[in-house]
N, C-alpha and C positions, 0 to 999 in steps of 0.2 A: 879258656883259650888264651895262650900266651901272646903278649904284645911286646913290641920293642920300645925301649926307653934309653936315652943317652944319659950316662952318669960319668962325670969327669972325662968326657970325650970318648968314652967307650960305649958301645951298644950292648945293652943288657936285656935278657928276656925276663919278663915279669908275668907270673900267672895271675890272671884276674879272676876273682871269686864273686864278682858283683851280681851275676845273674840270679835272679829269684832268691835272694837271701831271705831266710825266714827271720821275722822280727817278733819281738815279744815286749809287752809293756812291763817295765820294771821300776822299782823304787831304788835309786842309787844311794848308797850309804858309804861315806868315807870313814872307815874305822881308824885309820892312821892319824888323820887330822880332822876331827869333827868340825863341821861348819865351814870347811875350806873347800873351794872348788878344785876341779882337776882338769888340766889340759894335757892332751897327749895326741900323738899321731899313731894310727893303727890302720893297716891295709891301705896305705896311701891316702888316708882321709884324716882331717883334723877334727878332734872331739873336744867339747867343753861341757863338763857335767858339774852341776851344783849339788852339794850334799842335801839329801832329803827331798829331792825333786823326782818327778816321774818322767820317764823317757821311753820311747819305742826304739829299742836297739836290736841290731842283728845278733843272732845266737853266737856267732864267732867272737863278737866284742864282749858279750856277756861271759862267755867261757874264759876269755882272756883276763878280764877284770877279776872274776871269781877265783882264778887260779894263781893270782899274785899273793905270795905269802912271805912272811919274814920269820926267821928262826928266833925263838925266845928261849931263855934259860931261866931256871928257877933253882935255887939252892936251899938245902936244909943244913943249918949249922948246929953242931953239938955245943950246947951252952957251957959245958964243963971244959972242953978242950979248945973250943973255938975253931975246930976244923970242919971242913965240909963233909957231911956224912952221906949226902945224896944229891945228885944233880939230875934234873929233869929237863929235857929239851923238847919243845913242841913248836908247832907252827901257828902263827897268828895271821889271819887274813887282813890284807891291807884295805880291800874294798869289798862291798857286797852289793850284788844286784838281785834284789828280791822280786820274783815274779808277782805281778798284781793279780793275774788270773791264769793259773797253770792249766786250766781247762782249755784255753786257746791252743796251747802247744799240743796237748793230748789229742784234741780234735783234728789238728793238722796232720799228726802222725798217722791217725787211722785212715785218713783219706788217701 
């Protein structure tokens, strides 16, 4: 259900998604900076997660964190000419939220 919020003196409609959010117990892993905590705002809520800790997070937050990737490049160099012979570009995940018990989610979907 949309709600009204004032931003910079203007009224803005915001869709709220808070009702009956499905949550899942996950292990949070910071792949980008191991052992560093993460603070961010998502869906008008402030989050603070510590690397290696377990949390009960809404599925929307889990999907958001698992979807953040950084492009990485890898090069093969010809030792005789010194030129790049092949370049590979792939994506590296910044964060991982590993479900502790995937059966919880499967059980909820069947109901």
